[in-house]
All heavy atoms as an XYZ file, in Angstrom:
825
protein
N     -41.089    105.285     78.239
C     -40.999    104.396     77.173
C     -41.517    104.971     75.850
O     -42.579    105.581     75.848
C     -41.788    103.155     77.634
C     -41.809    102.110     76.626
S     -42.806    100.747     76.924
C     -42.084    100.030     78.455
N     -40.766    104.737     74.852
C     -41.269    105.349     73.513
C     -42.092    104.235     72.779
O     -42.037    103.071     73.060
C     -40.164    106.025     72.730
C     -39.284    104.994     71.957
O     -39.884    103.943     71.627
O     -38.138    105.298     71.704
N     -42.686    104.697     71.770
C     -43.658    103.650     71.071
C     -42.952    102.645     70.277
O     -43.485    101.753     69.659
C     -44.653    104.548     70.231
C     -43.910    105.157     69.108
O     -42.906    105.807     69.338
O     -44.470    105.165     67.942
N     -41.621    102.827     70.146
C     -40.894    101.681     69.321
C     -40.398    100.591     70.228
O     -39.690     99.676     69.604
C     -39.761    102.356     68.616
O     -38.875    102.913     69.551
C     -40.309    103.529     67.622
N     -40.614    100.575     71.493
C     -40.074     99.615     72.349
C     -40.726     98.280     72.004
O     -42.045     98.208     72.062
C     -40.254     99.942     73.829
O     -39.576    101.251     73.993
C     -39.693     98.897     74.703
N     -40.038     97.193     71.764
C     -40.535     95.985     71.621
C     -40.960     95.415     73.040
O     -40.018     95.460     73.911
C     -39.567     94.927     70.978
C     -39.280     95.331     69.417
C     -40.502     95.283     68.429
O     -41.309     94.191     68.759
O     -40.641     95.907     67.505
N     -42.119     94.830     73.225
C     -42.446     94.420     74.462
C     -43.457     93.104     74.256
O     -44.327     93.080     73.539
C     -43.293     95.517     75.183
C     -43.684     95.206     76.570
C     -44.369     96.447     77.234
C     -44.579     96.118     78.652
N     -44.356     97.172     79.445
N     -43.073     92.097     75.075
C     -43.917     90.945     74.902
C     -45.325     91.194     75.587
O     -45.413     91.635     76.604
C     -43.259     89.777     75.685
C     -42.328     90.637     76.653
C     -41.981     91.834     75.942
N     -46.431     90.851     74.937
C     -47.723     91.022     75.332
C     -48.451     89.703     75.527
O     -48.259     88.764     74.779
C     -48.517     91.999     74.266
C     -47.879     93.312     74.161
C     -48.760     93.955     73.022
C     -47.992     94.142     75.389
N     -49.255     89.695     76.655
C     -49.889     88.461     77.036
C     -50.693     87.946     75.761
O     -50.632     86.690     75.528
C     -50.714     88.626     78.188
C     -51.283     87.493     78.831
C     -51.761     87.710     80.105
N     -52.369     89.059     80.338
C     -53.641     89.222     80.463
N     -54.541     88.290     80.731
N     -54.053     90.492     80.673
N     -51.518     88.804     75.207
C     -52.333     88.208     74.127
C     -51.897     88.406     72.725
O     -52.307     87.679     71.873
C     -53.778     89.044     74.214
C     -54.558     88.740     75.463
C     -55.823     89.421     75.387
C     -56.641     89.126     76.738
N     -57.997     89.807     76.646
N     -51.013     89.233     72.457
C     -50.775     89.635     71.023
C     -49.290     89.464     70.712
O     -48.908     89.885     69.527
C     -51.123     91.081     70.802
C     -52.618     91.278     71.116
N     -53.606     90.919     70.326
C     -53.176     91.955     72.192
C     -54.855     91.171     70.851
N     -54.561     91.933     71.933
N     -48.444     89.005     71.590
C     -47.064     88.857     71.299
C     -46.263     90.048     71.234
O     -46.756     91.046     71.687
N     -45.078     89.991     70.732
C     -44.129     91.101     70.707
C     -44.495     92.218     69.659
O     -44.510     91.758     68.373
C     -42.691     90.840     70.659
N     -44.826     93.407     69.891
C     -45.231     94.366     69.045
C     -44.940     95.700     69.444
O     -44.537     95.864     70.587
C     -46.860     94.429     68.940
C     -47.499     93.071     68.617
C     -47.993     93.042     67.240
C     -48.738     91.627     66.991
N     -49.469     91.606     65.993
N     -44.834     96.739     68.459
C     -44.605     98.040     68.729
C     -45.910     98.632     69.544
O     -47.026     98.331     69.027
C     -44.358     98.847     67.550
C     -43.068     98.376     66.992
C     -42.740     99.247     65.626
N     -41.616     98.845     65.079
C     -40.412     99.400     64.948
N     -40.460    100.721     65.259
N     -39.412     99.029     64.425
N     -45.821     99.344     70.567
C     -46.940     99.829     71.169
C     -47.439    101.193     70.548
O     -46.712    101.916     69.962
C     -46.562    100.091     72.766
C     -46.164     98.954     73.360
S     -47.418     97.594     73.412
C     -48.541     98.127     74.613
N     -48.765    101.255     70.722
C     -49.497    102.504     70.141
C     -49.812    103.302     71.420
O     -49.827    102.855     72.629
C     -50.710    102.178     69.400
N     -50.175    104.710     71.276
C     -50.435    105.557     72.383
C     -51.940    106.040     72.088
O     -52.080    106.658     70.970
C     -49.458    106.701     72.535
C     -48.017    106.276     72.690
C     -49.868    107.572     73.678
C     -47.712    105.425     73.945
N     -52.841    105.907     72.983
C     -54.135    106.475     72.954
C     -54.518    106.987     74.186
O     -54.104    106.749     75.270
C     -55.108    105.223     72.510
O     -55.321    104.449     73.463
C     -54.688    104.691     71.225
N     -55.628    107.773     74.208
C     -56.189    108.278     75.462
C     -56.901    107.193     76.165
O     -57.143    106.011     75.656
C     -57.299    109.442     75.157
S     -58.845    108.812     74.430
N     -57.085    107.393     77.528
C     -57.532    106.159     78.288
C     -59.097    105.901     77.987
O     -59.339    104.746     78.296
C     -57.492    106.697     79.838
C     -58.377    107.915     80.209
C     -58.262    108.163     81.619
N     -58.673    109.634     81.861
C     -58.367    110.211     82.926
N     -57.542    109.649     83.822
N     -58.711    111.476     83.001
N     -59.734    106.826     77.285
C     -61.050    106.519     77.021
C     -61.263    105.452     75.832
O     -61.990    104.670     75.870
C     -61.840    107.857     76.655
C     -61.660    108.857     77.557
N     -60.729    109.988     77.364
C     -62.200    108.978     78.760
C     -60.822    110.810     78.386
N     -61.690    110.139     79.194
N     -60.208    105.474     74.998
C     -60.203    104.439     73.858
C     -59.705    103.103     74.528
O     -60.316    102.122     74.242
C     -59.185    104.886     72.766
C     -59.741    105.981     72.025
C     -58.757    103.661     71.920
C     -58.803    106.639     70.930
N     -58.806    103.099     75.504
C     -58.453    101.970     76.206
C     -59.634    101.308     77.005
O     -59.818    100.151     76.891
C     -57.288    102.236     77.144
C     -56.938    101.080     78.061
C     -55.946    102.551     76.339
N     -60.387    102.246     77.598
C     -61.571    101.664     78.282
C     -62.557    101.063     77.458
O     -63.208    100.013     77.714
C     -62.274    102.818     79.223
C     -61.524    103.191     80.385
C     -62.331    104.182     81.209
N     -61.450    104.757     82.211
C     -61.525    105.966     82.722
N     -62.499    106.813     82.206
N     -60.665    106.373     83.609
N     -62.745    101.699     76.143
C     -63.746    101.057     75.181
C     -63.200     99.616     74.760
O     -63.941     98.774     74.805
C     -63.707    101.970     73.976
C     -64.143    101.267     72.740
C     -65.567    100.791     72.636
C     -63.321    101.000     71.773
C     -66.013    100.130     71.528
C     -63.796    100.333     70.568
C     -65.049     99.865     70.523
N     -61.931     99.547     74.652
C     -61.416     98.218     74.209
C     -61.515     97.141     75.449
O     -61.830     95.983     75.292
C     -59.748     98.370     73.837
C     -59.730     99.166     72.521
C     -59.124     96.980     73.871
C     -60.172     98.439     71.416
N     -61.383     97.632     76.674
C     -61.407     96.828     77.883
C     -62.860     96.347     78.010
O     -63.125     95.313     78.772
C     -60.894     97.435     79.079
C     -59.256     97.574     78.945
C     -58.660     98.368     80.139
O     -59.472     99.037     80.725
O     -57.570     98.354     80.171
N     -63.803     97.074     77.682
C     -65.240     96.726     77.994
C     -65.657     95.768     76.903
O     -65.530     96.054     75.645
C     -65.997     98.055     78.055
O     -66.227     98.731     76.753
N     -66.287     94.782     77.216
C     -66.878     93.793     76.164
C     -67.851     94.348     75.348
O     -68.101     94.004     74.268
C     -67.232     92.564     76.999
N     -68.810     95.183     75.894
C     -69.976     95.571     75.156
C     -69.963     97.233     75.034
O     -71.041     97.805     74.882
C     -71.251     95.232     75.806
C     -71.321     93.730     75.831
O     -71.101     93.038     74.774
N     -71.656     93.189     76.981
N     -68.831     97.757     74.985
C     -68.756     99.295     75.043
C     -69.080     99.815     73.767
O     -69.110     99.173     72.614
N     -69.416    101.137     73.799
C     -69.889    101.825     72.641
C     -68.664    102.684     72.159
O     -67.807    103.252     72.897
C     -70.973    102.894     72.773
C     -71.401    103.700     71.692
C     -72.410    104.667     72.098
C     -72.826    105.495     70.943
N     -73.738    106.682     71.170
N     -68.264    102.683     70.795
C     -67.119    103.450     70.316
C     -67.098    104.789     70.725
O     -68.218    105.458     70.794
C     -67.230    103.248     68.889
C     -67.995    101.979     68.579
C     -68.963    101.841     69.677
N     -66.002    105.412     71.097
C     -65.888    106.698     71.667
C     -65.326    107.582     70.664
O     -65.059    108.888     70.915
C     -64.947    106.692     72.941
C     -65.768    105.940     73.971
C     -63.627    106.137     72.711
N     -65.129    107.307     69.386
C     -64.571    108.096     68.393
C     -63.058    107.805     68.330
O     -62.341    107.167     69.171
N     -62.395    108.270     67.161
C     -61.031    107.938     66.930
C     -60.424    109.072     66.090
O     -60.682    109.230     65.044
C     -60.788    106.652     66.281
C     -59.398    106.038     66.355
C     -59.118    105.199     67.345
C     -58.458    106.291     65.416
C     -57.850    104.666     67.472
C     -57.181    105.797     65.428
C     -56.872    104.905     66.476
N     -59.416    109.819     66.776
C     -58.774    110.995     66.062
C     -57.393    110.691     66.169
O     -56.810    110.522     67.230
C     -59.227    112.243     66.677
C     -60.682    112.538     66.738
N     -61.346    113.195     65.797
C     -61.643    112.059     67.708
C     -62.587    113.259     66.086
N     -62.732    112.566     67.251
N     -56.593    110.816     65.124
C     -55.105    110.588     65.101
C     -54.337    111.839     64.866
O     -54.754    112.685     64.121
C     -54.897    109.633     63.930
C     -55.352    108.320     64.029
C     -55.015    107.436     62.922
O     -55.813    106.727     62.394
N     -53.977    107.663     62.098
N     -53.232    111.812     65.464
C     -52.173    112.851     65.155
C     -51.560    112.619     63.729
O     -51.400    111.388     63.357
C     -51.007    112.774     66.122
N     -51.380    113.621     62.964
C     -50.878    113.435     61.636
C     -49.428    113.165     61.910
O     -48.765    113.651     62.601
C     -50.873    114.815     60.925
C     -51.155    115.739     62.077
C     -51.879    115.046     63.222
N     -48.953    111.965     61.196
C     -47.547    111.569     61.345
C     -47.241    110.680     60.203
O     -47.951    109.786     59.795
C     -47.572    110.759     62.635
O     -46.267    110.030     62.643
N     -46.130    111.122     59.545
C     -45.490    110.176     58.447
C     -44.612    109.159     59.049
O     -44.256    108.270     58.375
C     -44.766    111.029     57.474
C     -45.717    112.122     56.854
O     -46.842    111.824     56.790
O     -45.120    112.967     56.327
N     -44.120    109.340     60.254
C     -42.975    108.443     60.774
C     -43.675    107.288     61.669
O     -42.941    106.207     61.790
C     -42.078    109.350     61.677
C     -41.348    110.272     60.887
C     -40.506    111.178     61.726
C     -39.945    112.258     60.866
N     -39.132    113.226     61.717
N     -44.732    107.370     62.388
C     -45.217    106.380     63.234
C     -46.231    105.500     62.364
O     -47.127    105.916     61.765
C     -45.931    106.918     64.452
C     -45.063    107.570     65.333
C     -45.918    108.087     66.528
C     -45.134    108.615     67.621
N     -45.990    109.092     68.780
N     -46.097    104.206     62.651
C     -47.226    103.249     61.866
C     -48.389    103.334     62.705
O     -49.462    103.159     62.156
C     -46.514    101.905     62.142
C     -45.393    101.983     63.165
C     -44.962    103.491     63.279
N     -48.351    103.770     63.925
C     -49.656    103.880     64.670
C     -49.615    105.329     65.509
O     -49.211    105.400     66.499
C     -49.774    102.907     65.777
C     -49.824    101.497     65.082
C     -48.528    100.642     65.184
C     -50.960    101.028     64.513
C     -48.631     99.489     64.613
C     -50.977     99.651     63.921
C     -49.701     98.967     63.972
N     -49.945    106.305     64.786
C     -50.090    107.736     65.261
C     -50.808    107.716     66.611
O     -51.767    107.113     66.744
C     -50.709    108.616     64.255
C     -50.583    107.825     62.940
C     -50.664    106.283     63.356
N     -50.407    108.695     67.573
C     -51.126    108.839     68.800
C     -52.508    109.242     68.421
O     -52.821    109.808     67.419
C     -50.518    110.011     69.566
C     -49.025    109.787     69.974
O     -48.557    108.603     69.884
O     -48.422    110.754     70.462
N     -53.458    108.599     69.183
C     -54.862    108.719     68.964
C     -55.687    109.205     70.206
O     -55.308    108.962     71.331
C     -55.459    107.558     68.483
N     -56.850    109.797     70.001
C     -57.569    110.203     71.194
C     -59.158    110.136     70.720
O     -59.451    110.127     69.523
C     -57.169    111.564     71.727
C     -57.260    112.646     70.614
C     -58.165    113.347     70.111
C     -56.087    112.885     69.842
N     -57.790    114.107     69.240
C     -56.447    113.958     68.960
C     -54.847    112.379     69.826
C     -55.583    114.521     67.917
C     -53.927    113.042     68.759
C     -54.395    113.915     67.938
N     -59.944    110.053     71.706
C     -61.371    109.954     71.443
C     -62.084    111.354     71.139
O     -61.358    112.394     71.062
C     -62.099    109.459     72.736
S     -62.110    110.659     74.118
N     -63.260    111.244     70.667
C     -63.986    112.670     70.396
C     -64.087    113.479     71.534
O     -63.867    114.713     71.376
C     -65.353    112.272     69.879
O     -65.201    111.389     68.720
C     -66.225    113.565     69.509
N     -64.342    113.032     72.847
C     -64.476    113.918     73.914
C     -63.103    114.643     74.100
O     -62.988    115.854     74.524
C     -64.837    113.304     75.132
N     -61.985    113.967     74.054
C     -60.694    114.580     74.210
C     -60.368    115.513     73.006
O     -59.752    116.480     73.198
C     -59.548    113.487     74.232
S     -59.578    112.636     75.798
N     -60.857    115.243     71.734
C     -60.736    116.013     70.689
C     -61.433    117.439     70.945
O     -60.945    118.531     70.521
C     -61.198    115.461     69.385
C     -60.808    116.120     68.176
O     -59.510    116.274     67.988
O     -61.593    116.564     67.310
N     -62.607    117.365     71.544
C     -63.328    118.547     71.817
C     -62.607    119.390     72.810
O     -62.581    120.607     72.740
C     -64.772    118.209     72.438
C     -65.635    117.651     71.070
C     -67.184    117.442     71.701
C     -67.855    116.895     70.590
N     -69.154    116.522     70.981
N     -62.073    118.629     73.941
C     -61.311    119.396     74.914
C     -60.072    120.043     74.221
O     -59.602    121.363     74.651
C     -60.734    118.483     76.077
N     -59.342    119.451     73.378
C     -58.282    119.954     72.634
C     -58.589    121.138     71.797
O     -57.792    122.144     71.755
C     -57.609    118.851     71.752
C     -56.398    119.200     70.946
C     -55.225    119.609     71.818
C     -56.012    118.047     70.059
N     -59.784    121.043     71.225
C     -60.194    122.226     70.277
C     -60.586    123.492     71.260
O     -60.215    124.603     70.918
C     -61.434    121.829     69.636
N     -61.088    123.156     72.370
C     -61.457    124.159     73.431
C     -60.056    124.998     73.759
O     -60.088    126.077     74.281
C     -62.135    123.713     74.608
C     -63.594    123.667     74.472
C     -64.195    123.300     75.788
C     -65.641    123.623     75.807
N     -66.290    123.290     77.197
N     -59.000    124.160     73.901
C     -57.730    124.702     74.329
C     -56.971    125.140     72.970
O     -55.722    125.292     73.092
C     -56.920    123.549     75.115
N     -57.604    125.497     71.982
C     -57.041    126.070     70.843
C     -56.001    125.130     70.143
O     -55.015    125.546     69.600
C     -56.336    127.442     71.032
C     -57.481    128.500     71.498
O     -58.606    128.512     70.834
N     -57.210    129.272     72.403
N     -56.280    123.852     70.248
C     -55.288    122.826     69.761
C     -54.084    122.603     70.470
O     -53.211    121.951     70.041
N     -53.923    123.138     71.627
C     -52.778    122.903     72.471
C     -52.931    121.957     73.512
O     -54.001    121.739     74.124
C     -52.510    124.263     73.307
C     -52.108    125.476     72.342
C     -50.765    125.350     71.674
O     -49.876    124.714     72.225
O     -50.650    125.702     70.450
N     -52.045    121.018     73.555
C     -52.048    119.889     74.565
C     -51.502    120.505     76.001
O     -50.466    120.321     76.395
C     -51.116    118.797     74.156
C     -51.741    117.954     73.122
C     -51.310    118.073     71.729
C     -52.788    117.057     73.162
N     -52.163    117.165     71.014
C     -53.021    116.570     71.863
C     -53.605    116.635     74.109
C     -54.019    115.720     71.496
C     -54.569    115.674     73.882
C     -54.796    115.184     72.581
N     -52.510    121.335     76.422
C     -52.260    121.794     77.849
C     -52.101    120.845     79.010
O     -52.653    119.609     78.788
C     -53.316    122.830     78.041
O     -54.574    122.149     78.353
C     -53.563    123.962     77.231
N     -51.510    121.211     80.061
C     -51.608    120.131     81.223
C     -52.927    119.558     81.469
O     -53.163    118.404     81.908
C     -50.904    120.842     82.352
C     -50.091    121.900     81.657
C     -50.844    122.322     80.481
N     -54.012    120.444     81.588
C     -55.359    119.979     81.844
C     -55.775    119.064     80.814
O     -56.573    117.983     81.070
C     -56.241    121.268     81.846
C     -55.923    122.072     82.975
C     -54.897    123.115     82.729
O     -54.408    123.348     81.605
N     -54.449    123.839     83.723
N     -55.608    119.254     79.464
C     -55.983    118.383     78.346
C     -55.305    117.042     78.487
O     -55.929    116.000     78.323
C     -55.853    119.100     76.933
C     -56.215    118.157     75.890
C     -56.720    120.388     76.869
N     -54.038    117.188     78.693
C     -53.180    115.883     78.868
C     -53.704    115.032     80.053
O     -53.846    113.842     79.995
C     -51.750    116.241     79.009
C     -51.080    116.690     77.730
C     -49.636    117.338     78.004
C     -50.903    115.602     76.654
N     -54.013    115.797     81.129
C     -54.523    114.987     82.324
C     -55.808    114.298     82.034
O     -55.969    113.152     82.426
C     -54.664    115.780     83.522
C     -55.145    115.164     84.830
C     -55.197    116.094     85.959
O     -54.556    117.131     85.908
O     -55.829    115.751     86.897
N     -56.693    115.112     81.297
C     -57.976    114.515     80.874
C     -57.847    113.218     80.050
O     -58.508    112.238     80.246
C     -58.914    115.519     80.129
C     -60.260    115.118     79.811
C     -60.857    115.866     78.952
N     -62.258    115.778     78.730
C     -62.762    114.472     78.456
N     -62.160    113.487     78.293
N     -64.228    114.408     78.257
N     -56.950    113.412     79.133
C     -56.834    112.317     78.083
C     -56.123    111.168     78.931
O     -56.431    109.893     78.477
C     -55.851    112.763     77.045
N     -55.092    111.289     79.758
C     -54.521    110.148     80.434
C     -53.975    109.147     79.443
O     -54.284    107.901     79.586
N     -53.133    109.543     78.520
C     -52.615    108.734     77.457
C     -51.969    107.437     78.003
O     -51.303    107.340     79.149
C     -51.547    109.444     76.684
C     -52.147    110.328     75.626
C     -52.214    111.726     76.040
C     -52.784    109.911     74.465
C     -52.763    112.540     75.040
C     -53.402    110.717     73.675
C     -53.394    112.063     73.846
N     -52.245    106.262     77.427
C     -51.777    104.943     77.761
C     -51.329    104.118     76.625
O     -51.696    104.502     75.362
C     -52.867    104.173     78.360
C     -53.410    104.830     79.664
C     -54.028    103.933     80.739
N     -54.388    104.671     81.904
C     -55.568    104.691     82.375
N     -56.465    103.954     81.662
N     -55.827    105.380     83.547
N     -50.550    103.117     76.818
C     -50.161    102.320     75.784
C     -51.186    101.291     75.307
O     -52.042    100.785     76.141
C     -48.992    101.575     76.168
C     -47.639    102.371     76.327
C     -46.446    101.488     76.691
O     -46.568    100.470     77.286
N     -45.471    101.941     76.265
N     -51.270    100.945     74.062
C     -52.172    100.096     73.598
C     -51.442     99.181     72.521
O     -50.827     99.699     71.715
C     -53.490    100.849     72.969
C     -54.705    100.086     72.614
C     -55.347     99.659     73.890
C     -55.607    101.090     71.934
N     -51.858     97.954     72.445
C     -51.123     97.120     71.280
C     -51.781     97.499     70.001
O     -52.892     98.031     69.955
C     -51.330     95.713     71.624
S     -52.916     94.989     71.138
N     -50.975     97.355     68.865
C     -51.492     97.651     67.589
C     -52.843     96.939     67.209
O     -53.600     97.537     66.553
C     -50.307     97.273     66.673
C     -49.113     97.408     67.568
C     -49.529     96.820     68.927
N     -52.946     95.694     67.589
C     -54.256     94.975     67.260
C     -55.408     95.760     67.846
O     -56.394     96.022     67.212
C     -54.119     93.674     67.723
S     -52.916     92.569     66.956
N     -55.400     96.080     69.238
C     -56.407     96.744     69.696
C     -56.558     98.263     69.208
O     -57.755     98.745     69.040
C     -56.067     96.919     71.243
S     -56.186     95.329     72.130
N     -55.498     98.935     68.815
C     -55.467    100.221     68.159
C     -56.245    100.118     66.885
O     -57.149    100.845     66.672
C     -54.052    100.634     67.876
C     -53.820    101.926     67.142
C     -53.597    103.124     67.924
C     -53.921    102.004     65.762
C     -53.353    104.334     67.311
C     -53.723    103.255     65.206
C     -53.449    104.406     66.005
O     -53.177    105.635     65.278
N     -56.002     99.136     66.075
C     -56.647     98.863     64.771
C     -58.146     98.532     65.028
O     -59.065     99.129     64.269
C     -56.041     97.814     63.887
C     -54.679     98.216     63.464
C     -54.600     99.305     62.505
O     -55.741     99.792     61.908
O     -53.651     99.743     62.104
N     -58.481     97.938     65.970
C     -59.829     97.528     66.342
C     -60.611     98.717     66.679
O     -61.654     99.046     66.234
C     -59.920     96.436     67.495
C     -61.399     96.203     67.862
C     -62.225     95.410     67.229
C     -61.864     96.803     69.092
C     -63.418     95.166     67.667
C     -63.124     96.634     69.459
C     -63.929     95.791     68.663
N     -60.042     99.678     67.609
C     -60.682    100.936     68.023
C     -60.922    101.806     66.804
O     -61.926    102.337     66.636
C     -59.766    101.521     69.098
N     -59.950    101.910     65.944
C     -59.985    102.648     64.746
C     -61.217    102.237     63.881
O     -62.022    102.988     63.350
C     -58.758    102.745     63.994
C     -58.845    103.525     62.686
C     -57.520    103.984     61.966
N     -56.437    103.008     62.008
C     -55.367    103.191     61.694
N     -54.946    104.329     61.413
N     -54.407    102.357     61.712
N     -61.144    100.831     63.581
C     -62.285    100.324     62.700
C     -63.683    100.420     63.352
O     -64.605    100.728     62.819
C     -61.982     98.862     62.521
N     -63.683    100.188     64.598
C     -64.949    100.331     65.418
C     -65.545    101.713     65.319
O     -66.732    101.976     65.390
C     -64.822     99.927     66.834
N     -64.716    102.762     65.272
C     -65.224    104.206     65.150
C     -65.455    104.732     63.790
O     -66.050    105.752     63.573
C     -64.109    105.196     65.802
O     -63.902    104.775     67.133
N     -65.196    103.898     62.826
C     -65.555    104.144     61.417
C     -67.072    103.722     61.302
O     -67.389    102.559     61.334
C     -64.596    103.352     60.546
C     -65.034    103.572     58.854
O     -65.931    104.375     58.632
O     -64.231    103.137     58.128
N     -67.946    104.747     60.857
C     -69.369    104.492     60.669
C     -69.595    103.395     59.572
O     -70.537    102.692     59.681
C     -69.850    105.808     60.182
C     -68.890    106.723     60.563
C     -67.558    106.171     60.664
N     -68.606    103.338     58.576
C     -68.993    102.240     57.607
C     -68.393    100.835     58.071
O     -68.375     99.887     57.151
C     -68.274    102.762     56.292
N     -67.875    100.682     59.182
C     -67.242     99.469     59.588
C     -68.075     98.252     60.046
O     -67.674     97.155     60.092
C     -66.170     99.650     60.632
O     -66.958     99.860     61.915
N     -69.429     98.511     60.153
C     -70.242     97.540     60.680
C     -69.797     96.947     61.894
O     -69.693     95.624     62.080
C     -70.587     96.449     59.648
C     -71.023     96.929     58.347
N     -72.298     97.392     58.176
C     -70.513     97.146     57.224
C     -72.423     97.889     56.929
N     -71.377     97.655     56.341
N     -69.448     97.799     62.775
C     -68.861     97.473     64.247
C     -69.650     96.306     64.787
O     -68.978     95.422     65.500
C     -68.793     98.675     65.064
C     -68.558     98.259     66.501
C     -67.274     97.904     66.929
C     -69.454     98.336     67.533
C     -66.776     97.641     68.122
C     -68.995     98.221     68.858
C     -67.780     97.762     69.155
N     -70.837     96.295     64.811
C     -71.695     95.238     65.502
C     -71.330     93.855     64.993
O     -71.644     92.850     65.752
C     -73.244     95.481     65.327
C     -73.655     96.924     65.607
C     -73.441     98.086     64.818
O     -73.213     97.848     63.504
O     -73.489     99.099     65.208
N     -70.817     93.708     63.737
C     -70.504     92.406     63.198
C     -69.148     92.043     63.444
O     -68.793     90.779     63.148
C     -70.924     92.305     61.688
O     -70.115     93.223     61.010
C     -72.398     92.604     61.479
N     -68.254     92.913     63.924
C     -66.850     92.493     64.222
C     -66.876     91.635     65.335
O     -67.208     92.028     66.460
C     -66.020     93.904     64.303
C     -66.106     94.638     63.092
C     -64.627     93.508     64.901
C     -65.474     95.956     63.275
N     -66.193     90.460     65.346
C     -65.968     89.679     66.417
C     -64.682     90.004     67.118
O     -63.576     90.204     66.567
C     -65.968     88.146     65.915
C     -65.783     87.227     67.181
C     -66.068     85.771     66.588
N     -65.902     84.935     67.691
C     -66.848     84.614     68.593
N     -68.042     85.063     68.357
N     -66.672     83.701     69.469
N     -64.867     90.193     68.511
C     -63.648     90.667     69.243
C     -63.553     89.859     70.470
O     -64.599     89.601     71.021
C     -63.707     92.192     69.612
C     -62.655     92.631     70.430
C     -62.825     93.060     71.630
C     -61.287     92.898     70.035
N     -61.567     93.468     72.215
C     -60.634     93.300     71.219
C     -60.643     92.623     68.841
C     -59.279     93.700     71.157
C     -59.330     92.864     68.934
C     -58.666     93.256     70.041
N     -62.490     89.392     70.730
C     -62.115     88.526     71.962
C     -62.323     87.012     71.724
O     -63.352     86.556     71.383
C     -62.684     88.978     73.223
C     -62.142     90.364     73.500
C     -62.478     90.808     74.878
N     -62.260     92.226     74.918
C     -61.767     92.800     75.932
N     -61.536     92.197     77.002
N     -61.557     94.153     75.984
């Protein structure tokens, strides 16, 4: 499935899906989780560029910037709705005052 597929979502309605590593998804799913970082692929075409956490970014750097099978397996990319994507991005911004953001 590509990221432009319209899909009805239980909580957020029909939206285009974003792609993030499983660690960002787990952060979103945990009610009291600590932000895991947010790194985006440079893209002019996608409204929500693929994203991954700081730990995955370090694994990617160790692989000389190559998405090797091992790095891809570690990341375990999953779909995320744009609302959750934006929340994860904002929560990882040191200036966002994450503690005061109301979620759920």
